[in-house]
C-alpha positions as protocol buffer text, in pm:
chain_id: "A"
residue {
  index: 1
  type: MET
  ca { x: 187 y: -497 z: 1497 }
}
residue {
  index: 2
  type: LYS
  ca { x: -154 y: -640 z: 1590 }
}
residue {
  index: 3
  type: ASN
  ca { x: -233 y: -818 z: 1915 }
}
residue {
  index: 4
  type: LYS
  ca { x: -481 y: -1103 z: 1950 }
}
residue {
  index: 5
  type: SER
  ca { x: -775 y: -863 z: 1959 }
}
residue {
  index: 6
  type: GLY
  ca { x: -675 y: -713 z: 1623 }
}
residue {
  index: 7
  type: ILE
  ca { x: -560 y: -382 z: 1775 }
}
residue {
  index: 8
  type: LEU
  ca { x: -242 y: -224 z: 1635 }
}
residue {
  index: 9
  type: SER
  ca { x: 30 y: -62 z: 1840 }
}
residue {
  index: 10
  type: GLU
  ca { x: -17 y: 309 z: 1918 }
}
residue {
  index: 11
  type: ARG
  ca { x: 285 y: 398 z: 1704 }
}
residue {
  index: 12
  type: ALA
  ca { x: 466 y: 171 z: 1460 }
}
residue {
  index: 13
  type: LEU
  ca { x: 844 y: 138 z: 1455 }
}
residue {
  index: 14
  type: CYS
  ca { x: 1029 y: 451 z: 1328 }
}
residue {
  index: 15
  type: TRP
  ca { x: 732 y: 685 z: 1387 }
}
residue {
  index: 16
  type: SER
  ca { x: 849 y: 1048 z: 1387 }
}
residue {
  index: 17
  type: TYR
  ca { x: 545 y: 1278 z: 1404 }
}
residue {
  index: 18
  type: ASP
  ca { x: 188 y: 1329 z: 1278 }
}
residue {
  index: 19
  type: LEU
  ca { x: 82 y: 1558 z: 996 }
}
residue {
  index: 20
  type: PRO
  ca { x: -194 y: 1814 z: 1074 }
}
residue {
  index: 21
  type: ASP
  ca { x: -517 y: 1650 z: 1184 }
}
residue {
  index: 22
  type: VAL
  ca { x: -826 y: 1627 z: 963 }
}
residue {
  index: 23
  type: GLY
  ca { x: -977 y: 1947 z: 1104 }
}
residue {
  index: 24
  type: SER
  ca { x: -661 y: 2157 z: 1084 }
}
residue {
  index: 25
  type: ASP
  ca { x: -634 y: 2457 z: 851 }
}
residue {
  index: 26
  type: ALA
  ca { x: -251 y: 2450 z: 859 }
}
residue {
  index: 27
  type: VAL
  ca { x: -88 y: 2548 z: 531 }
}
residue {
  index: 28
  type: PRO
  ca { x: 166 y: 2300 z: 385 }
}
residue {
  index: 29
  type: ARG
  ca { x: 531 y: 2412 z: 371 }
}
residue {
  index: 30
  type: LEU
  ca { x: 550 y: 2383 z: -9 }
}
residue {
  index: 31
  type: SER
  ca { x: 305 y: 2452 z: -292 }
}
residue {
  index: 32
  type: PHE
  ca { x: 149 y: 2142 z: -442 }
}
residue {
  index: 33
  type: GLU
  ca { x: -15 y: 2248 z: -769 }
}
residue {
  index: 34
  type: ASP
  ca { x: 278 y: 2088 z: -954 }
}
residue {
  index: 35
  type: ILE
  ca { x: 250 y: 1753 z: -772 }
}
residue {
  index: 36
  type: ASP
  ca { x: 306 y: 1456 z: -1001 }
}
residue {
  index: 37
  type: PRO
  ca { x: 102 y: 1246 z: -1034 }
}
residue {
  index: 38
  type: SER
  ca { x: -187 y: 1479 z: -969 }
}
residue {
  index: 39
  type: PRO
  ca { x: -523 y: 1358 z: -828 }
}
residue {
  index: 40
  type: ASN
  ca { x: -693 y: 1098 z: -1047 }
}
residue {
  index: 41
  type: TYR
  ca { x: -1032 y: 1267 z: -1025 }
}
residue {
  index: 42
  type: CYS
  ca { x: -1219 y: 1538 z: -837 }
}
residue {
  index: 43
  type: ASP
  ca { x: -1577 y: 1667 z: -837 }
}
residue {
  index: 44
  type: ASP
  ca { x: -1823 y: 1807 z: -581 }
}
residue {
  index: 45
  type: VAL
  ca { x: -1866 y: 1467 z: -415 }
}
residue {
  index: 46
  type: PHE
  ca { x: -1536 y: 1281 z: -411 }
}
residue {
  index: 47
  type: LEU
  ca { x: -1164 y: 1314 z: -467 }
}
residue {
  index: 48
  type: GLU
  ca { x: -945 y: 1023 z: -577 }
}
residue {
  index: 49
  type: LEU
  ca { x: -570 y: 1021 z: -509 }
}
residue {
  index: 50
  type: PRO
  ca { x: -324 y: 774 z: -666 }
}
residue {
  index: 51
  type: ARG
  ca { x: -115 y: 541 z: -451 }
}
residue {
  index: 52
  type: ALA
  ca { x: 149 y: 272 z: -506 }
}
residue {
  index: 53
  type: THR
  ca { x: 287 y: 60 z: -222 }
}
residue {
  index: 54
  type: VAL
  ca { x: 573 y: -52 z: -451 }
}
residue {
  index: 55
  type: SER
  ca { x: 751 y: 236 z: -623 }
}
residue {
  index: 56
  type: LEU
  ca { x: 954 y: 28 z: -874 }
}
residue {
  index: 57
  type: ARG
  ca { x: 759 y: -251 z: -1041 }
}
residue {
  index: 58
  type: GLY
  ca { x: 935 y: -553 z: -1189 }
}
residue {
  index: 59
  type: ILE
  ca { x: 1243 y: -552 z: -963 }
}
residue {
  index: 60
  type: ALA
  ca { x: 1122 y: -849 z: -758 }
}
residue {
  index: 61
  type: VAL
  ca { x: 1036 y: -1046 z: -1073 }
}
residue {
  index: 62
  type: LEU
  ca { x: 1364 y: -971 z: -1253 }
}
residue {
  index: 63
  type: THR
  ca { x: 1586 y: -1047 z: -953 }
}
residue {
  index: 64
  type: GLY
  ca { x: 1368 y: -1290 z: -763 }
}
residue {
  index: 65
  type: GLY
  ca { x: 1285 y: -1511 z: -1062 }
}
residue {
  index: 66
  type: PRO
  ca { x: 1643 y: -1632 z: -1123 }
}
residue {
  index: 67
  type: ILE
  ca { x: 1705 y: -1660 z: -747 }
}
residue {
  index: 68
  type: LEU
  ca { x: 1391 y: -1869 z: -710 }
}
residue {
  index: 69
  type: ALA
  ca { x: 1490 y: -2097 z: -1001 }
}
residue {
  index: 70
  type: PHE
  ca { x: 1842 y: -2146 z: -860 }
}
residue {
  index: 71
  type: SER
  ca { x: 1704 y: -2219 z: -512 }
}
residue {
  index: 72
  type: ILE
  ca { x: 1465 y: -2481 z: -646 }
}
residue {
  index: 73
  type: VAL
  ca { x: 1746 y: -2660 z: -833 }
}
residue {
  index: 74
  type: ALA
  ca { x: 1970 y: -2642 z: -525 }
}
residue {
  index: 75
  type: PHE
  ca { x: 1693 y: -2777 z: -303 }
}
residue {
  index: 76
  type: ILE
  ca { x: 1627 y: -3070 z: -538 }
}
residue {
  index: 77
  type: TYR
  ca { x: 1999 y: -3147 z: -543 }
}
residue {
  index: 78
  type: MET
  ca { x: 2020 y: -3139 z: -163 }
}
residue {
  index: 79
  type: HIS
  ca { x: 1719 y: -3368 z: -136 }
}
residue {
  index: 80
  type: TRP
  ca { x: 1866 y: -3613 z: -391 }
}
residue {
  index: 81
  type: ARG
  ca { x: 2204 y: -3607 z: -217 }
}
residue {
  index: 82
  type: PHE
  ca { x: 2053 y: -3662 z: 127 }
}
residue {
  index: 83
  type: VAL
  ca { x: 1789 y: -3924 z: 47 }
}
residue {
  index: 84
  type: ASP
  ca { x: 1891 y: -4111 z: -265 }
}
residue {
  index: 85
  type: VAL
  ca { x: 2270 y: -4109 z: -260 }
}
residue {
  index: 86
  type: TYR
  ca { x: 2404 y: -4153 z: 90 }
}
residue {
  index: 87
  type: TRP
  ca { x: 2381 y: -4044 z: 449 }
}
residue {
  index: 88
  type: SER
  ca { x: 2644 y: -3775 z: 475 }
}
residue {
  index: 89
  type: ASP
  ca { x: 2856 y: -3736 z: 784 }
}
residue {
  index: 90
  type: ASN
  ca { x: 2738 y: -3375 z: 777 }
}
residue {
  index: 91
  type: TRP
  ca { x: 2370 y: -3462 z: 756 }
}
residue {
  index: 92
  type: VAL
  ca { x: 2280 y: -3194 z: 1011 }
}
residue {
  index: 93
  type: VAL
  ca { x: 2440 y: -2931 z: 789 }
}
residue {
  index: 94
  type: ASP
  ca { x: 2254 y: -3071 z: 487 }
}
residue {
  index: 95
  type: ILE
  ca { x: 1923 y: -3043 z: 667 }
}
residue {
  index: 96
  type: LEU
  ca { x: 1995 y: -2687 z: 782 }
}
residue {
  index: 97
  type: VAL
  ca { x: 2097 y: -2583 z: 430 }
}
residue {
  index: 98
  type: SER
  ca { x: 1781 y: -2740 z: 288 }
}
residue {
  index: 99
  type: LEU
  ca { x: 1565 y: -2558 z: 542 }
}
residue {
  index: 100
  type: ALA
  ca { x: 1741 y: -2230 z: 465 }
}
residue {
  index: 101
  type: LEU
  ca { x: 1678 y: -2284 z: 94 }
}
residue {
  index: 102
  type: LEU
  ca { x: 1312 y: -2358 z: 162 }
}
residue {
  index: 103
  type: VAL
  ca { x: 1268 y: -2042 z: 370 }
}
residue {
  index: 104
  type: GLY
  ca { x: 1451 y: -1838 z: 105 }
}
residue {
  index: 105
  type: MET
  ca { x: 1231 y: -1977 z: -171 }
}
residue {
  index: 106
  type: TRP
  ca { x: 916 y: -1897 z: 25 }
}
residue {
  index: 107
  type: ALA
  ca { x: 1025 y: -1540 z: 97 }
}
residue {
  index: 108
  type: THR
  ca { x: 1134 y: -1480 z: -262 }
}
residue {
  index: 109
  type: ALA
  ca { x: 812 y: -1627 z: -399 }
}
residue {
  index: 110
  type: THR
  ca { x: 613 y: -1390 z: -175 }
}
residue {
  index: 111
  type: TYR
  ca { x: 777 y: -1080 z: -324 }
}
residue {
  index: 112
  type: VAL
  ca { x: 756 y: -1214 z: -679 }
}
residue {
  index: 113
  type: LYS
  ca { x: 385 y: -1289 z: -636 }
}
residue {
  index: 114
  type: MET
  ca { x: 324 y: -946 z: -485 }
}
residue {
  index: 115
  type: ASP
  ca { x: 506 y: -779 z: -775 }
}
residue {
  index: 116
  type: LEU
  ca { x: 285 y: -966 z: -1023 }
}
residue {
  index: 117
  type: LEU
  ca { x: -50 y: -924 z: -846 }
}
residue {
  index: 118
  type: LEU
  ca { x: -32 y: -567 z: -719 }
}
residue {
  index: 119
  type: PRO
  ca { x: -279 y: -353 z: -916 }
}
residue {
  index: 120
  type: ARG
  ca { x: -137 y: -74 z: -1133 }
}
residue {
  index: 121
  type: ASP
  ca { x: -285 y: 180 z: -890 }
}
residue {
  index: 122
  type: GLU
  ca { x: -416 y: 151 z: -533 }
}
residue {
  index: 123
  type: PRO
  ca { x: -628 y: 468 z: -514 }
}
residue {
  index: 124
  type: ILE
  ca { x: -791 y: 630 z: -214 }
}
residue {
  index: 125
  type: ARG
  ca { x: -1126 y: 805 z: -250 }
}
residue {
  index: 126
  type: PHE
  ca { x: -1234 y: 1085 z: -18 }
}
residue {
  index: 127
  type: ASN
  ca { x: -1612 y: 1138 z: -13 }
}
residue {
  index: 128
  type: ARG
  ca { x: -1680 y: 1474 z: 151 }
}
residue {
  index: 129
  type: LEU
  ca { x: -2059 y: 1432 z: 169 }
}
residue {
  index: 130
  type: ARG
  ca { x: -2040 y: 1095 z: 343 }
}
residue {
  index: 131
  type: ARG
  ca { x: -1731 y: 1198 z: 545 }
}
residue {
  index: 132
  type: LYS
  ca { x: -1559 y: 872 z: 454 }
}
residue {
  index: 133
  type: ILE
  ca { x: -1247 y: 748 z: 281 }
}
residue {
  index: 134
  type: TYR
  ca { x: -1241 y: 438 z: 60 }
}
residue {
  index: 135
  type: LEU
  ca { x: -916 y: 248 z: 7 }
}
residue {
  index: 136
  type: TYR
  ca { x: -847 y: 15 z: -283 }
}
residue {
  index: 137
  type: GLN
  ca { x: -642 y: -196 z: -47 }
}
residue {
  index: 138
  type: PHE
  ca { x: -423 y: -487 z: -158 }
}
residue {
  index: 139
  type: ARG
  ca { x: -370 y: -740 z: 121 }
}
residue {
  index: 140
  type: PHE
  ca { x: -100 y: -1006 z: 133 }
}
residue {
  index: 141
  type: HIS
  ca { x: 49 y: -1243 z: 388 }
}
residue {
  index: 142
  type: TYR
  ca { x: 405 y: -1371 z: 418 }
}
residue {
  index: 143
  type: ILE
  ca { x: 298 y: -1706 z: 565 }
}
residue {
  index: 144
  type: TYR
  ca { x: -18 y: -1793 z: 372 }
}
residue {
  index: 145
  type: LEU
  ca { x: 139 y: -1768 z: 27 }
}
residue {
  index: 146
  type: PHE
  ca { x: -133 y: -1963 z: -158 }
}
residue {
  index: 147
  type: SER
  ca { x: -435 y: -1842 z: 41 }
}
residue {
  index: 148
  type: ARG
  ca { x: -702 y: -1650 z: -154 }
}
residue {
  index: 149
  type: LYS
  ca { x: -837 y: -1524 z: 177 }
}
residue {
  index: 150
  type: HIS
  ca { x: -513 y: -1345 z: 266 }
}
residue {
  index: 151
  type: TRP
  ca { x: -423 y: -1221 z: -84 }
}
residue {
  index: 152
  type: GLY
  ca { x: -591 y: -982 z: -322 }
}
residue {
  index: 153
  type: VAL
  ca { x: -771 y: -648 z: -338 }
}
residue {
  index: 154
  type: LYS
  ca { x: -1003 y: -598 z: -43 }
}
residue {
  index: 155
  type: PRO
  ca { x: -1145 y: -242 z: -49 }
}
residue {
  index: 156
  type: VAL
  ca { x: -1229 y: -91 z: 289 }
}
residue {
  index: 157
  type: ALA
  ca { x: -1408 y: 224 z: 407 }
}
residue {
  index: 158
  type: TYR
  ca { x: -1337 y: 432 z: 717 }
}
residue {
  index: 159
  type: ASN
  ca { x: -1471 y: 751 z: 869 }
}
residue {
  index: 160
  type: TRP
  ca { x: -1265 y: 1052 z: 770 }
}
residue {
  index: 161
  type: ASP
  ca { x: -1259 y: 1188 z: 1124 }
}
residue {
  index: 162
  type: ASP
  ca { x: -1091 y: 869 z: 1252 }
}
residue {
  index: 163
  type: VAL
  ca { x: -788 y: 898 z: 1021 }
}
residue {
  index: 164
  type: THR
  ca { x: -441 y: 1027 z: 1115 }
}
residue {
  index: 165
  type: ALA
  ca { x: -146 y: 1081 z: 878 }
}
residue {
  index: 166
  type: GLU
  ca { x: 179 y: 962 z: 1037 }
}
residue {
  index: 167
  type: VAL
  ca { x: 536 y: 1030 z: 924 }
}
residue {
  index: 168
  type: TYR
  ca { x: 793 y: 751 z: 962 }
}
residue {
  index: 169
  type: ARG
  ca { x: 1166 y: 808 z: 927 }
}
residue {
  index: 170
  type: VAL
  ca { x: 1452 y: 563 z: 899 }
}
residue {
  index: 171
  type: TYR
  ca { x: 1813 y: 621 z: 800 }
}
residue {
  index: 172
  type: ALA
  ca { x: 1926 y: 356 z: 551 }
}
residue {
  index: 173
  type: PRO
  ca { x: 2287 y: 396 z: 433 }
}
residue {
  index: 174
  type: GLY
  ca { x: 2324 y: 287 z: 72 }
}
residue {
  index: 175
  type: HIS
  ca { x: 1952 y: 331 z: 2 }
}
residue {
  index: 176
  type: GLY
  ca { x: 1931 y: 707 z: -37 }
}
residue {
  index: 177
  type: GLY
  ca { x: 2006 y: 798 z: 325 }
}
residue {
  index: 178
  type: LEU
  ca { x: 1697 y: 925 z: 508 }
}
residue {
  index: 179
  type: ILE
  ca { x: 1376 y: 748 z: 405 }
}
residue {
  index: 180
  type: GLU
  ca { x: 1048 y: 919 z: 496 }
}
residue {
  index: 181
  type: ASN
  ca { x: 721 y: 734 z: 446 }
}
residue {
  index: 182
  type: VAL
  ca { x: 371 y: 850 z: 532 }
}
residue {
  index: 183
  type: MET
  ca { x: 112 y: 606 z: 669 }
}
residue {
  index: 184
  type: LEU
  ca { x: -257 y: 649 z: 748 }
}
residue {
  index: 185
  type: SER
  ca { x: -375 y: 509 z: 1080 }
}
residue {
  index: 186
  type: VAL
  ca { x: -742 y: 455 z: 1163 }
}
residue {
  index: 187
  type: ARG
  ca { x: -872 y: 468 z: 1520 }
}
residue {
  index: 188
  type: ASN
  ca { x: -1180 y: 321 z: 1679 }
}
residue {
  index: 189
  type: PRO
  ca { x: -1372 y: 635 z: 1786 }
}
residue {
  index: 190
  type: ASP
  ca { x: -1508 y: 459 z: 2098 }
}
residue {
  index: 191
  type: THR
  ca { x: -1177 y: 330 z: 2234 }
}
residue {
  index: 192
  type: ASN
  ca { x: -923 y: 551 z: 2047 }
}
residue {
  index: 193
  type: GLU
  ca { x: -727 y: 236 z: 1961 }
}
residue {
  index: 194
  type: VAL
  ca { x: -560 y: 199 z: 1620 }
}
residue {
  index: 195
  type: ILE
  ca { x: -749 y: -66 z: 1421 }
}
residue {
  index: 196
  type: ASP
  ca { x: -570 y: -31 z: 1086 }
}
residue {
  index: 197
  type: ARG
  ca { x: -259 y: 128 z: 941 }
}
residue {
  index: 198
  type: VAL
  ca { x: -213 y: 156 z: 564 }
}
residue {
  index: 199
  type: PHE
  ca { x: 53 y: 291 z: 332 }
}
residue {
  index: 200
  type: PHE
  ca { x: 4 y: 642 z: 191 }
}
residue {
  index: 201
  type: THR
  ca { x: 322 y: 770 z: 18 }
}
residue {
  index: 202
  type: HIS
  ca { x: 688 y: 681 z: -24 }
}
residue {
  index: 203
  type: ASP
  ca { x: 818 y: 1030 z: 51 }
}
residue {
  index: 204
  type: LEU
  ca { x: 730 y: 1327 z: 268 }
}
residue {
  index: 205
  type: ARG
  ca { x: 688 y: 1567 z: -26 }
}
residue {
  index: 206
  type: HIS
  ca { x: 401 y: 1365 z: -175 }
}
residue {
  index: 207
  type: GLY
  ca { x: 267 y: 1280 z: 169 }
}
residue {
  index: 208
  type: GLU
  ca { x: 234 y: 1642 z: 277 }
}
residue {
  index: 209
  type: ALA
  ca { x: 90 y: 1746 z: -59 }
}
residue {
  index: 210
  type: TYR
  ca { x: -168 y: 1470 z: -86 }
}
residue {
  index: 211
  type: TRP
  ca { x: -270 y: 1510 z: 278 }
}
residue {
  index: 212
  type: ALA
  ca { x: -314 y: 1886 z: 231 }
}
residue {
  index: 213
  type: ILE
  ca { x: -518 y: 1824 z: -86 }
}
residue {
  index: 214
  type: ALA
  ca { x: -741 y: 1577 z: 98 }
}
residue {
  index: 215
  type: ARG
  ca { x: -792 y: 1812 z: 395 }
}
residue {
  index: 216
  type: LEU
  ca { x: -876 y: 2109 z: 173 }
}
residue {
  index: 217
  type: PHE
  ca { x: -1121 y: 1905 z: -31 }
}
residue {
  index: 218
  type: MET
  ca { x: -1295 y: 1753 z: 272 }
}
residue {
  index: 219
  type: GLN
  ca { x: -1316 y: 2090 z: 450 }
}
residue {
  index: 220
  type: GLN
  ca { x: -1399 y: 2330 z: 167 }
}
residue {
  index: 221
  type: GLY
  ca { x: -1467 y: 2132 z: -150 }
}
residue {
  index: 222
  type: PRO
  ca { x: -1301 y: 2123 z: -495 }
}
residue {
  index: 223
  type: GLU
  ca { x: -1303 y: 2502 z: -531 }
}
residue {
  index: 224
  type: ALA
  ca { x: -1033 y: 2522 z: -260 }
}
residue {
  index: 225
  type: LEU
  ca { x: -788 y: 2320 z: -472 }
}
residue {
  index: 226
  type: PRO
  ca { x: -547 y: 2485 z: -718 }
}
residue {
  index: 227
  type: LYS
  ca { x: -532 y: 2414 z: -1088 }
}
residue {
  index: 228
  type: PHE
  ca { x: -287 y: 2126 z: -1110 }
}
residue {
  index: 229
  type: VAL
  ca { x: -2 y: 2150 z: -1360 }
}
residue {
  index: 230
  type: HIS
  ca { x: -9 y: 1783 z: -1456 }
}
residue {
  index: 231
  type: PRO
  ca { x: -329 y: 1635 z: -1602 }
}
residue {
  index: 232
  type: PRO
  ca { x: -504 y: 1350 z: -1418 }
}
residue {
  index: 233
  type: ARG
  ca { x: -395 y: 997 z: -1502 }
}
residue {
  index: 234
  type: ASP
  ca { x: -619 y: 707 z: -1607 }
}
residue {
  index: 235
  type: TRP
  ca { x: -419 y: 416 z: -1467 }
}
residue {
  index: 236
  type: ASN
  ca { x: -626 y: 162 z: -1660 }
}
residue {
  index: 237
  type: ASP
  ca { x: -497 y: 318 z: -1983 }
}
residue {
  index: 238
  type: ASP
  ca { x: -170 y: 150 z: -2093 }
}
residue {
  index: 239
  type: ASP
  ca { x: -38 y: 464 z: -2262 }
}
residue {
  index: 240
  type: GLY
  ca { x: 288 y: 574 z: -2099 }
}
residue {
  index: 241
  type: LEU
  ca { x: 302 y: 292 z: -1847 }
}
residue {
  index: 242
  type: SER
  ca { x: 596 y: 57 z: -1805 }
}
residue {
  index: 243
  type: HIS
  ca { x: 571 y: -302 z: -1930 }
}
residue {
  index: 244
  type: MET
  ca { x: 531 y: -433 z: -1575 }
}
residue {
  index: 245
  type: HIS
  ca { x: 253 y: -183 z: -1505 }
}
residue {
  index: 246
  type: CYS
  ca { x: 76 y: -290 z: -1825 }
}
residue {
  index: 247
  type: LEU
  ca { x: 89 y: -651 z: -1707 }
}
residue {
  index: 248
  type: ALA
  ca { x: -47 y: -557 z: -1364 }
}
residue {
  index: 249
  type: PRO
  ca { x: -419 y: -600 z: -1290 }
}
residue {
  index: 250
  type: LYS
  ca { x: -636 y: -298 z: -1368 }
}
residue {
  index: 251
  type: VAL
  ca { x: -826 y: -109 z: -1100 }
}
residue {
  index: 252
  type: LEU
  ca { x: -1174 y: -256 z: -1069 }
}
residue {
  index: 253
  type: TRP
  ca { x: -1378 y: -145 z: -768 }
}
residue {
  index: 254
  type: PRO
  ca { x: -1660 y: -375 z: -654 }
}
residue {
  index: 255
  type: GLN
  ca { x: -1989 y: -228 z: -779 }
}
residue {
  index: 256
  type: ASP
  ca { x: -2139 y: -158 z: -436 }
}
residue {
  index: 257
  type: ILE
  ca { x: -1838 y: 25 z: -289 }
}
residue {
  index: 258
  type: ASP
  ca { x: -1771 y: 198 z: -622 }
}
residue {
  index: 259
  type: ARG
  ca { x: -2123 y: 341 z: -626 }
}
residue {
  index: 260
  type: GLU
  ca { x: -2113 y: 440 z: -259 }
}
residue {
  index: 261
  type: SER
  ca { x: -1772 y: 607 z: -283 }
}
residue {
  index: 262
  type: ARG
  ca { x: -1878 y: 820 z: -582 }
}
residue {
  index: 263
  type: THR
  ca { x: -2220 y: 936 z: -464 }
}
residue {
  index: 264
  type: ALA
  ca { x: -2383 y: 1144 z: -192 }
}
residue {
  index: 265
  type: PRO
  ca { x: -2595 y: 969 z: 71 }
}
residue {
  index: 266
  type: CYS
  ca { x: -2961 y: 939 z: -16 }
}
residue {
  index: 267
  type: GLU
  ca { x: -3222 y: 1111 z: 198 }
}
residue {
  index: 268
  type: GLY
  ca { x: -3259 y: 916 z: 520 }
}
residue {
  index: 269
  type: GLU
  ca { x: -2949 y: 709 z: 453 }
}
residue {
  index: 270
  type: ALA
  ca { x: -2700 y: 683 z: 738 }
}
residue {
  index: 271
  type: ARG
  ca { x: -2359 y: 825 z: 651 }
}
């Protein structure tokens, strides 16, 4: 949670522990050459890892659409009953029900919109020559539902040395038991305060593997990585994707950050 100065809390709710830091040579517990999906791309300059903040696309649309339609009809009926028909003896209850419907519609519409607008991949690029990471970050806001400023892809770049991988655990009965997510937090090197925290993986297996891949690449280069079992995926290619993924916006980096994230710094250019 951010305070008024834009600084996040030291640890978010359900934090468990940190993965090895960016300079660590710790070996992951499990091999990762069979990780699926494998890295999108890798060369001498940059590595690109896939990412998806929503693991199952289309659920919000399929369930939220009918709920949203029913809520709109119910809200119109409550408004007609309250304003045009008569003043009910239970007018306070009518108002509370109408407000609850309005809040429910807003929340449902937020998830439906997010399900429709999320890109088919939200990759992270690791540029070892610039010592930076570039995130194809999708931003959204629960309150400002129709704001272009608060919604959409807004790529950001951070220094690799300021990044920490954090493991979060929560026990959710009925939802698979123990849920383990991995987040990336970014610190201000001058104050050591967390200035951003972004989603990395839905499970610890992928989190440990991708983090180990990123560390090996940034420390030693592509030659340190194994030969991956699964071929890289072009997420802008519809082949093999679900219908909802095919409807999702394709990955399109802005030209300036795309060029910077894929190239080495020029002579005299600040990293």
